[in-house]
N, CA, C, O and the ligand as a Tripos MOL2 file, in Angstrom:
@<TRIPOS>MOLECULE
protein
  237   235    60     0     0
PROTEIN
NO_CHARGES

@<TRIPOS>ATOM
      1 N          21.9080   22.4170    1.7910 N.3       1 MET1
      2 CA         20.5470   21.9110    1.5400 C.3       1 MET1
      3 C          20.6070   20.4170    1.4030 C.2       1 MET1
      4 O          21.6320   19.8500    1.0250 O.2       1 MET1
      5 N          19.5040   19.7860    1.7100 N.am      2 ALA2
      6 CA         19.4270   18.3020    1.3860 C.3       2 ALA2
      7 C          19.3060   18.1150   -0.0650 C.2       2 ALA2
      8 O          18.6510   18.8190   -0.8350 O.2       2 ALA2
      9 N          20.0400   17.0440   -0.3590 N.am      3 HIS3
     10 CA         20.2320   16.8400   -1.7970 C.3       3 HIS3
     11 C          20.1360   15.3240   -2.1940 C.2       3 HIS3
     12 O          20.7440   14.4950   -1.5180 O.2       3 HIS3
     13 N          19.4300   14.9690   -3.2140 N.am      4 PRO4
     14 CA         19.4990   13.5580   -3.5510 C.3       4 PRO4
     15 C          20.7540   12.8820   -3.9090 C.2       4 PRO4
     16 O          21.5870   13.5530   -4.5190 O.2       4 PRO4
     17 N          21.0200   11.6460   -3.6240 N.am      5 LYS5
     18 CA         22.2710   11.0820   -3.9740 C.3       5 LYS5
     19 C          22.3830   10.6800   -5.3580 C.2       5 LYS5
     20 O          23.4020   10.7930   -6.0400 O.2       5 LYS5
     21 N          21.1590   10.1560   -5.7710 N.am      6 ARG6
     22 CA         21.0650    9.6650   -7.1240 C.3       6 ARG6
     23 C          19.9190   10.2800   -7.8870 C.2       6 ARG6
     24 O          18.8570   10.5340   -7.3180 O.2       6 ARG6
     25 N          20.1330   10.5410   -9.2520 N.am      7 ARG7
     26 CA         19.1570   10.9950  -10.1190 C.3       7 ARG7
     27 C          17.9820    9.8490  -10.1970 C.2       7 ARG7
     28 O          18.2420    8.6570  -10.3630 O.2       7 ARG7
     29 N          16.7010   10.3560  -10.0600 N.am      8 GLN8
     30 CA         15.6230    9.3800  -10.2710 C.3       8 GLN8
     31 C          15.5140    8.9700  -11.6940 C.2       8 GLN8
     32 O          15.6720    9.7590  -12.6260 O.2       8 GLN8
     33 N          15.2610    7.8150  -11.8200 N.am      9 SER9
     34 CA         15.3300    7.1790  -13.2560 C.3       9 SER9
     35 C          13.9580    7.6690  -14.1000 C.2       9 SER9
     36 O          12.9270    8.0490  -13.5440 O.2       9 SER9
     37 N          14.1330    7.5940  -15.3840 N.am     10 LYS10
     38 CA         13.0890    7.9560  -16.2230 C.3      10 LYS10
     39 C          11.8560    7.0830  -15.8310 C.2      10 LYS10
     40 O          10.7420    7.5810  -15.6670 O.2      10 LYS10
     41 N          12.1010    5.8470  -15.7010 N.am     11 THR11
     42 CA         10.9650    4.8570  -15.4510 C.3      11 THR11
     43 C          10.2190    5.2710  -14.1840 C.2      11 THR11
     44 O           8.9920    5.2860  -14.0880 O.2      11 THR11
     45 N          11.0730    5.6020  -13.2290 N.am     12 ARG12
     46 CA         10.4030    5.9390  -11.7820 C.3      12 ARG12
     47 C           9.6620    7.0600  -12.0000 C.2      12 ARG12
     48 O           8.4650    7.0750  -11.7130 O.2      12 ARG12
     49 N          10.2880    8.1150  -12.5300 N.am     13 THR13
     50 CA          9.3890    9.4420  -12.8940 C.3      13 THR13
     51 C           8.0610    9.1630  -13.4520 C.2      13 THR13
     52 O           7.0130    9.5930  -12.9690 O.2      13 THR13
     53 N           8.1730    8.3040  -14.6570 N.am     14 ARG14
     54 CA          6.9100    8.0330  -15.4420 C.3      14 ARG14
     55 C           5.9540    7.1860  -14.8090 C.2      14 ARG14
     56 O           4.7620    7.2610  -15.1070 O.2      14 ARG14
     57 N           6.4080    6.3430  -13.9130 N.am     15 LYS15
     58 CA          5.5200    5.4420  -13.0530 C.3      15 LYS15
     59 C           4.6840    6.5150  -12.1380 C.2      15 LYS15
     60 O           3.4600    6.4530  -12.0280 O.2      15 LYS15
     61 N           5.4270    7.4220  -11.5490 N.am     16 ARG16
     62 CA          4.8020    8.3020  -10.6150 C.3      16 ARG16
     63 C           3.6700    9.1210  -11.3570 C.2      16 ARG16
     64 O           2.5720    9.3470  -10.8490 O.2      16 ARG16
     65 N           4.0870    9.5680  -12.7030 N.am     17 ARG17
     66 CA          3.3020   10.4800  -13.3730 C.3      17 ARG17
     67 C           1.9780    9.7670  -14.2400 C.2      17 ARG17
     68 O           1.2200   10.3880  -14.9840 O.2      17 ARG17
     69 N           1.9270    8.4330  -13.9600 N.am     18 THR18
     70 CA          0.7810    7.8710  -14.5270 C.3      18 THR18
     71 C          -0.3500    8.1750  -13.7260 C.2      18 THR18
     72 O          -1.4610    8.0480  -14.2400 O.2      18 THR18
     73 N          -0.2320    8.6070  -12.3930 N.am     19 HIS19
     74 CA         -1.2900    9.0760  -11.6510 C.3      19 HIS19
     75 C          -1.7180   10.5690  -11.9250 C.2      19 HIS19
     76 O          -2.7350   11.0510  -11.4250 O.2      19 HIS19
     77 N          -0.9170   11.2260  -12.7090 N.am     20 ASP20
     78 CA         -1.1300   12.7090  -12.9590 C.3      20 ASP20
     79 C          -2.2440   12.7940  -14.0810 C.2      20 ASP20
     80 O          -1.8610   12.8130  -15.2500 O.2      20 ASP20
     81 N          -3.4210   12.8390  -13.8370 N.am     21 LYS21
     82 CA         -4.3660   12.8600  -15.0430 C.3      21 LYS21
     83 C          -5.5650   13.9380  -14.6310 C.2      21 LYS21
     84 O          -6.0800   13.9290  -13.5130 O.2      21 LYS21
     85 N          -5.8850   14.7300  -15.5290 N.am     22 ALA22
     86 CA         -6.8540   15.7480  -15.4780 C.3      22 ALA22
     87 C          -8.2760   15.0310  -15.4840 C.2      22 ALA22
     88 O          -8.4990   14.1510  -16.3160 O.2      22 ALA22
     89 N          -9.0790   15.3500  -14.7030 N.am     23 THR23
     90 CA        -10.5160   14.8460  -14.6310 C.3      23 THR23
     91 C         -11.3790   15.8270  -15.2400 C.2      23 THR23
     92 O         -11.1930   17.0180  -14.9910 O.2      23 THR23
     93 N         -12.3070   15.4530  -16.0150 N.am     24 ALA24
     94 CA        -13.4420   16.3590  -16.5360 C.3      24 ALA24
     95 C         -14.3120   16.9580  -15.4110 C.2      24 ALA24
     96 O         -14.6770   16.2320  -14.4870 O.2      24 ALA24
     97 N         -14.6390   18.2070  -15.4590 N.am     25 PRO25
     98 CA        -15.4830   18.7720  -14.3950 C.3      25 PRO25
     99 C         -16.8680   18.2040  -14.5400 C.2      25 PRO25
    100 O         -17.3350   17.9340  -15.6460 O.2      25 PRO25
    101 N         -17.4990   18.0310  -13.4490 N.am     26 ALA26
    102 CA        -18.8580   17.5090  -13.2360 C.3      26 ALA26
    103 C         -19.8570   18.5750  -13.6110 C.2      26 ALA26
    104 O         -20.0190   19.5950  -12.9410 O.2      26 ALA26
    105 N         -20.5550   18.2750  -14.7770 N.am     27 LEU27
    106 CA        -21.5280   19.1830  -15.2500 C.3      27 LEU27
    107 C         -22.8340   18.7160  -14.9130 C.2      27 LEU27
    108 O         -23.0510   17.5130  -14.7630 O.2      27 LEU27
    109 N         -23.6370   19.5050  -14.7950 N.am     28 THR28
    110 CA        -25.1790   19.2100  -14.5540 C.3      28 THR28
    111 C         -26.0180   20.2820  -15.1850 C.2      28 THR28
    112 O         -25.5360   21.3430  -15.5800 O.2      28 THR28
    113 N         -27.4670   19.9280  -15.2800 N.am     29 ARG29
    114 CA        -28.4180   20.8890  -15.8250 C.3      29 ARG29
    115 C         -28.8710   21.8430  -14.6690 C.2      29 ARG29
    116 O         -29.0400   21.4770  -13.5060 O.2      29 ARG29
    117 N         -29.0250   22.9750  -15.0900 N.am     30 CYS30
    118 CA        -29.6810   24.1010  -14.2080 C.3      30 CYS30
    119 C         -31.1060   23.7970  -13.9890 C.2      30 CYS30
    120 O         -31.8350   23.8270  -14.9800 O.2      30 CYS30
    121 N         -31.6090   23.5100  -12.8470 N.am     31 PRO31
    122 CA        -33.0760   23.2620  -12.6610 C.3      31 PRO31
    123 C         -33.8380   24.4520  -12.9360 C.2      31 PRO31
    124 O         -35.0450   24.2550  -13.0790 O.2      31 PRO31
    125 N         -33.4000   25.7340  -13.0550 N.am     32 ASN32
    126 CA        -34.1530   26.9370  -13.2310 C.3      32 ASN32
    127 C         -34.2520   27.1190  -14.6720 C.2      32 ASN32
    128 O         -35.3580   27.2400  -15.1990 O.2      32 ASN32
    129 N         -32.9830   27.1530  -15.4630 N.am     33 CYS33
    130 CA        -33.0830   27.5320  -16.8410 C.3      33 CYS33
    131 C         -32.5460   26.3590  -17.7670 C.2      33 CYS33
    132 O         -32.5590   26.5130  -18.9880 O.2      33 CYS33
    133 N         -32.1100   25.2760  -17.2340 N.am     34 GLY34
    134 CA        -31.8370   24.0710  -18.1370 C.3      34 GLY34
    135 C         -30.4560   24.1350  -18.7910 C.2      34 GLY34
    136 O         -30.0950   23.2530  -19.5710 O.2      34 GLY34
    137 N         -29.7020   25.1540  -18.4800 N.am     35 ALA35
    138 CA        -28.4080   25.3890  -19.1710 C.3      35 ALA35
    139 C         -27.4000   24.4310  -18.4370 C.2      35 ALA35
    140 O         -27.6610   24.0530  -17.2950 O.2      35 ALA35
    141 N         -26.2580   24.0370  -19.0740 N.am     36 TRP36
    142 CA        -25.2600   23.1740  -18.4080 C.3      36 TRP36
    143 C         -24.4020   24.0660  -17.5880 C.2      36 TRP36
    144 O         -24.0190   25.1340  -18.0650 O.2      36 TRP36
    145 N         -24.0700   23.6970  -16.3710 N.am     37 HIS37
    146 CA        -23.1750   24.3830  -15.5050 C.3      37 HIS37
    147 C         -22.3770   23.4680  -14.6650 C.2      37 HIS37
    148 O         -22.6780   22.2790  -14.5590 O.2      37 HIS37
    149 N         -21.3130   24.0240  -14.0370 N.am     38 VAL38
    150 CA        -20.4330   22.9330  -13.2840 C.3      38 VAL38
    151 C         -21.1460   22.7940  -11.9220 C.2      38 VAL38
    152 O         -21.7310   23.7320  -11.3790 O.2      38 VAL38
    153 N         -21.0520   21.5920  -11.4310 N.am     39 TYR39
    154 CA        -21.7630   21.1190  -10.2710 C.3      39 TYR39
    155 C         -21.2370   21.8630   -9.0800 C.2      39 TYR39
    156 O         -20.0370   22.1260   -9.0070 O.2      39 TYR39
    157 N         -22.1070   22.2220   -8.1190 N.am     40 HIS40
    158 CA        -21.8210   22.9180   -6.8920 C.3      40 HIS40
    159 C         -21.3510   24.2450   -7.1050 C.2      40 HIS40
    160 O         -20.6890   24.8010   -6.2300 O.2      40 HIS40
    161 N         -21.6620   24.8790   -8.3170 N.am     41 THR41
    162 CA        -21.3130   26.3620   -8.6390 C.3      41 THR41
    163 C         -22.5880   26.9540   -9.0750 C.2      41 THR41
    164 O         -23.5470   26.2590   -9.4090 O.2      41 THR41
    165 N         -22.5970   28.3920   -9.0720 N.am     42 VAL42
    166 CA        -23.7090   29.1850   -9.5580 C.3      42 VAL42
    167 C         -23.8620   28.9990  -10.9350 C.2      42 VAL42
    168 O         -22.8570   28.8540  -11.6300 O.2      42 VAL42
    169 N         -25.1130   28.9820  -11.4830 N.am     43 CYS43
    170 CA        -25.3260   28.8090  -12.9580 C.3      43 CYS43
    171 C         -24.9030   30.1310  -13.5710 C.2      43 CYS43
    172 O         -25.2480   31.2080  -13.0850 O.2      43 CYS43
    173 N         -24.1320   30.0180  -14.6710 N.am     44 GLY44
    174 CA        -23.6410   31.2600  -15.2600 C.3      44 GLY44
    175 C         -24.6970   31.8360  -16.1640 C.2      44 GLY44
    176 O         -24.5200   32.9700  -16.6090 O.2      44 GLY44
    177 N         -25.8170   31.1350  -16.4860 N.am     45 GLU45
    178 CA        -26.7920   31.7610  -17.4090 C.3      45 GLU45
    179 C         -27.8050   32.6190  -16.6510 C.2      45 GLU45
    180 O         -28.1390   33.7400  -17.0360 O.2      45 GLU45
    181 N         -28.3180   31.9730  -15.4510 N.am     46 CYS46
    182 CA        -29.5370   32.7540  -14.7090 C.3      46 CYS46
    183 C         -29.0410   33.2430  -13.3620 C.2      46 CYS46
    184 O         -29.7530   34.0240  -12.7300 O.2      46 CYS46
    185 N         -27.7820   32.8130  -12.8360 N.am     47 GLY47
    186 CA        -27.3320   33.1710  -11.5690 C.3      47 GLY47
    187 C         -27.9820   32.4090  -10.4100 C.2      47 GLY47
    188 O         -27.7480   32.7830   -9.2600 O.2      47 GLY47
    189 N         -28.7490   31.4060  -10.6340 N.am     48 TYR48
    190 CA        -29.2630   30.5330   -9.5520 C.3      48 TYR48
    191 C         -28.2800   29.5290   -8.8250 C.2      48 TYR48
    192 O         -27.3570   28.9580   -9.4060 O.2      48 TYR48
    193 N         -28.5700   29.3880   -7.5550 N.am     49 TYR49
    194 CA        -27.7590   28.2780   -6.8850 C.3      49 TYR49
    195 C         -28.6730   27.6870   -5.8630 C.2      49 TYR49
    196 O         -29.1100   28.4800   -5.0290 O.2      49 TYR49
    197 N         -29.0050   26.5630   -5.7830 N.am     50 ARG50
    198 CA        -29.8480   25.7610   -4.7170 C.3      50 ARG50
    199 C         -31.2010   26.4290   -4.8230 C.2      50 ARG50
    200 O         -31.7810   26.6770   -3.7660 O.2      50 ARG50
    201 N         -31.7400   26.7310   -5.8990 N.am     51 GLY51
    202 CA        -33.0690   27.0760   -6.0660 C.3      51 GLY51
    203 C         -33.3400   28.6780   -5.7510 C.2      51 GLY51
    204 O         -34.4810   29.1290   -5.6540 O.2      51 GLY51
    205 N         -32.2940   29.3800   -5.6220 N.am     52 GLN52
    206 CA        -32.6410   30.8680   -5.3470 C.3      52 GLN52
    207 C         -31.4770   31.7070   -5.9850 C.2      52 GLN52
    208 O         -30.3850   31.1860   -6.2100 O.2      52 GLN52
    209 N         -31.7440   33.0260   -6.2690 N.am     53 ILE53
    210 CA        -30.8030   33.8770   -6.9900 C.3      53 ILE53
    211 C         -29.5710   34.1140   -6.1410 C.2      53 ILE53
    212 O         -29.7020   34.7080   -5.0700 O.2      53 ILE53
    213 N         -28.4680   33.7200   -6.5170 N.am     54 ALA54
    214 CA        -27.1350   33.8950   -5.7580 C.3      54 ALA54
    215 C         -26.5090   35.0390   -6.2340 C.2      54 ALA54
    216 O         -26.0180   35.8280   -5.4260 O.2      54 ALA54
    217 N         -26.4490   35.2630   -7.5470 N.am     55 ILE55
    218 CA        -25.8330   36.4100   -8.2910 C.3      55 ILE55
    219 C         -26.7940   37.0840   -9.2200 C.2      55 ILE55
    220 O         -27.6840   36.4110   -9.7400 O.2      55 ILE55
    221 N         -26.6850   38.3090   -9.4560 N.am     56 ASN56
    222 CA        -27.4170   38.9620  -10.6140 C.3      56 ASN56
    223 C         -26.7480   39.1140  -11.8410 C.2      56 ASN56
    224 O         -25.7180   39.7810  -11.9370 O.2      56 ASN56
    225 N         -27.3410   38.4620  -12.8990 N.am     57 ILE57
    226 CA        -26.7090   38.5550  -14.3010 C.3      57 ILE57
    227 C         -27.1480   39.8230  -14.8100 C.2      57 ILE57
    228 O         -28.3520   40.0190  -14.9800 O.2      57 ILE57
    229 N         -26.2000   40.7990  -15.0980 N.am     58 GLU58
    230 CA        -26.7200   41.8580  -15.8210 C.3      58 GLU58
    231 C         -26.4580   41.8320  -17.4120 C.2      58 GLU58
    232 O         -25.3720   41.5060  -17.8900 O.2      58 GLU58
    233 N         -27.4560   42.1720  -18.0910 N.am     59 ASP59
    234 CA        -27.2970   42.0830  -19.6190 C.3      59 ASP59
    235 C         -28.0440   43.2510  -20.2430 C.2      59 ASP59
    236 O         -28.0600   43.3910  -21.4660 O.2      59 ASP59
    237 ZN        -29.5690   28.6550  -14.8100 Zn       60 ZN60
@<TRIPOS>BOND
     1     1     2 1
     2     2     3 1
     3     3     4 2
     4     3     5 am
     5     5     6 1
     6     6     7 1
     7     7     8 2
     8     7     9 am
     9     9    10 1
    10    10    11 1
    11    11    12 2
    12    11    13 am
    13    13    14 1
    14    14    15 1
    15    15    16 2
    16    15    17 am
    17    17    18 1
    18    18    19 1
    19    19    20 2
    20    19    21 am
    21    21    22 1
    22    22    23 1
    23    23    24 2
    24    23    25 am
    25    25    26 1
    26    26    27 1
    27    27    28 2
    28    27    29 am
    29    29    30 1
    30    30    31 1
    31    31    32 2
    32    31    33 am
    33    33    34 1
    34    34    35 1
    35    35    36 2
    36    35    37 am
    37    37    38 1
    38    38    39 1
    39    39    40 2
    40    39    41 am
    41    41    42 1
    42    42    43 1
    43    43    44 2
    44    43    45 am
    45    45    46 1
    46    46    47 1
    47    47    48 2
    48    47    49 am
    49    49    50 1
    50    50    51 1
    51    51    52 2
    52    51    53 am
    53    53    54 1
    54    54    55 1
    55    55    56 2
    56    55    57 am
    57    57    58 1
    58    58    59 1
    59    59    60 2
    60    59    61 am
    61    61    62 1
    62    62    63 1
    63    63    64 2
    64    63    65 am
    65    65    66 1
    66    66    67 1
    67    67    68 2
    68    67    69 am
    69    69    70 1
    70    70    71 1
    71    71    72 2
    72    71    73 am
    73    73    74 1
    74    74    75 1
    75    75    76 2
    76    75    77 am
    77    77    78 1
    78    78    79 1
    79    79    80 2
    80    79    81 am
    81    81    82 1
    82    82    83 1
    83    83    84 2
    84    83    85 am
    85    85    86 1
    86    86    87 1
    87    87    88 2
    88    87    89 am
    89    89    90 1
    90    90    91 1
    91    91    92 2
    92    91    93 am
    93    93    94 1
    94    94    95 1
    95    95    96 2
    96    95    97 am
    97    97    98 1
    98    98    99 1
    99    99   100 2
   100    99   101 am
   101   101   102 1
   102   102   103 1
   103   103   104 2
   104   103   105 am
   105   105   106 1
   106   106   107 1
   107   107   108 2
   108   107   109 am
   109   109   110 1
   110   110   111 1
   111   111   112 2
   112   111   113 am
   113   113   114 1
   114   114   115 1
   115   115   116 2
   116   115   117 am
   117   117   118 1
   118   118   119 1
   119   119   120 2
   120   119   121 am
   121   121   122 1
   122   122   123 1
   123   123   124 2
   124   123   125 am
   125   125   126 1
   126   126   127 1
   127   127   128 2
   128   127   129 am
   129   129   130 1
   130   130   131 1
   131   131   132 2
   132   131   133 am
   133   133   134 1
   134   134   135 1
   135   135   136 2
   136   135   137 am
   137   137   138 1
   138   138   139 1
   139   139   140 2
   140   139   141 am
   141   141   142 1
   142   142   143 1
   143   143   144 2
   144   143   145 am
   145   145   146 1
   146   146   147 1
   147   147   148 2
   148   147   149 am
   149   149   150 1
   150   150   151 1
   151   151   152 2
   152   151   153 am
   153   153   154 1
   154   154   155 1
   155   155   156 2
   156   155   157 am
   157   157   158 1
   158   158   159 1
   159   159   160 2
   160   159   161 am
   161   161   162 1
   162   162   163 1
   163   163   164 2
   164   163   165 am
   165   165   166 1
   166   166   167 1
   167   167   168 2
   168   167   169 am
   169   169   170 1
   170   170   171 1
   171   171   172 2
   172   171   173 am
   173   173   174 1
   174   174   175 1
   175   175   176 2
   176   175   177 am
   177   177   178 1
   178   178   179 1
   179   179   180 2
   180   179   181 am
   181   181   182 1
   182   182   183 1
   183   183   184 2
   184   183   185 am
   185   185   186 1
   186   186   187 1
   187   187   188 2
   188   187   189 am
   189   189   190 1
   190   190   191 1
   191   191   192 2
   192   191   193 am
   193   193   194 1
   194   194   195 1
   195   195   196 2
   196   195   197 am
   197   197   198 1
   198   198   199 1
   199   199   200 2
   200   199   201 am
   201   201   202 1
   202   202   203 1
   203   203   204 2
   204   203   205 am
   205   205   206 1
   206   206   207 1
   207   207   208 2
   208   207   209 am
   209   209   210 1
   210   210   211 1
   211   211   212 2
   212   211   213 am
   213   213   214 1
   214   214   215 1
   215   215   216 2
   216   215   217 am
   217   217   218 1
   218   218   219 1
   219   219   220 2
   220   219   221 am
   221   221   222 1
   222   222   223 1
   223   223   224 2
   224   223   225 am
   225   225   226 1
   226   226   227 1
   227   227   228 2
   228   227   229 am
   229   229   230 1
   230   230   231 1
   231   231   232 2
   232   231   233 am
   233   233   234 1
   234   234   235 1
   235   235   236 2
@<TRIPOS>SUBSTRUCTURE
     1 MET1         2 RESIDUE 1 A MET
     2 ALA2         6 RESIDUE 1 A ALA
     3 HIS3        10 RESIDUE 1 A HIS
     4 PRO4        14 RESIDUE 1 A PRO
     5 LYS5        18 RESIDUE 1 A LYS
     6 ARG6        22 RESIDUE 1 A ARG
     7 ARG7        26 RESIDUE 1 A ARG
     8 GLN8        30 RESIDUE 1 A GLN
     9 SER9        34 RESIDUE 1 A SER
    10 LYS10       38 RESIDUE 1 A LYS
    11 THR11       42 RESIDUE 1 A THR
    12 ARG12       46 RESIDUE 1 A ARG
    13 THR13       50 RESIDUE 1 A THR
    14 ARG14       54 RESIDUE 1 A ARG
    15 LYS15       58 RESIDUE 1 A LYS
    16 ARG16       62 RESIDUE 1 A ARG
    17 ARG17       66 RESIDUE 1 A ARG
    18 THR18       70 RESIDUE 1 A THR
    19 HIS19       74 RESIDUE 1 A HIS
    20 ASP20       78 RESIDUE 1 A ASP
    21 LYS21       82 RESIDUE 1 A LYS
    22 ALA22       86 RESIDUE 1 A ALA
    23 THR23       90 RESIDUE 1 A THR
    24 ALA24       94 RESIDUE 1 A ALA
    25 PRO25       98 RESIDUE 1 A PRO
    26 ALA26      102 RESIDUE 1 A ALA
    27 LEU27      106 RESIDUE 1 A LEU
    28 THR28      110 RESIDUE 1 A THR
    29 ARG29      114 RESIDUE 1 A ARG
    30 CYS30      118 RESIDUE 1 A CYS
    31 PRO31      122 RESIDUE 1 A PRO
    32 ASN32      126 RESIDUE 1 A ASN
    33 CYS33      130 RESIDUE 1 A CYS
    34 GLY34      134 RESIDUE 1 A GLY
    35 ALA35      138 RESIDUE 1 A ALA
    36 TRP36      142 RESIDUE 1 A TRP
    37 HIS37      146 RESIDUE 1 A HIS
    38 VAL38      150 RESIDUE 1 A VAL
    39 TYR39      154 RESIDUE 1 A TYR
    40 HIS40      158 RESIDUE 1 A HIS
    41 THR41      162 RESIDUE 1 A THR
    42 VAL42      166 RESIDUE 1 A VAL
    43 CYS43      170 RESIDUE 1 A CYS
    44 GLY44      174 RESIDUE 1 A GLY
    45 GLU45      178 RESIDUE 1 A GLU
    46 CYS46      182 RESIDUE 1 A CYS
    47 GLY47      186 RESIDUE 1 A GLY
    48 TYR48      190 RESIDUE 1 A TYR
    49 TYR49      194 RESIDUE 1 A TYR
    50 ARG50      198 RESIDUE 1 A ARG
    51 GLY51      202 RESIDUE 1 A GLY
    52 GLN52      206 RESIDUE 1 A GLN
    53 ILE53      210 RESIDUE 1 A ILE
    54 ALA54      214 RESIDUE 1 A ALA
    55 ILE55      218 RESIDUE 1 A ILE
    56 ASN56      222 RESIDUE 1 A ASN
    57 ILE57      226 RESIDUE 1 A ILE
    58 GLU58      230 RESIDUE 1 A GLU
    59 ASP59      234 RESIDUE 1 A ASP
    60 ZN60       237 GROUP 0 **** ****
């Protein structure tokens, strides 16, 4: 198998990992019920997406 000739330095590894950063999810208000939900996803409170019912919330 292909194998690296030299071990990568700690500095080089850490420099690469400076770009590994988690981003906060884009939240928005539901236009139907006003609850916070993740952008481009169905609202967890009322089941609406793009102005119409996408899933039925049983309770
Ligand atoms: Zn909603």
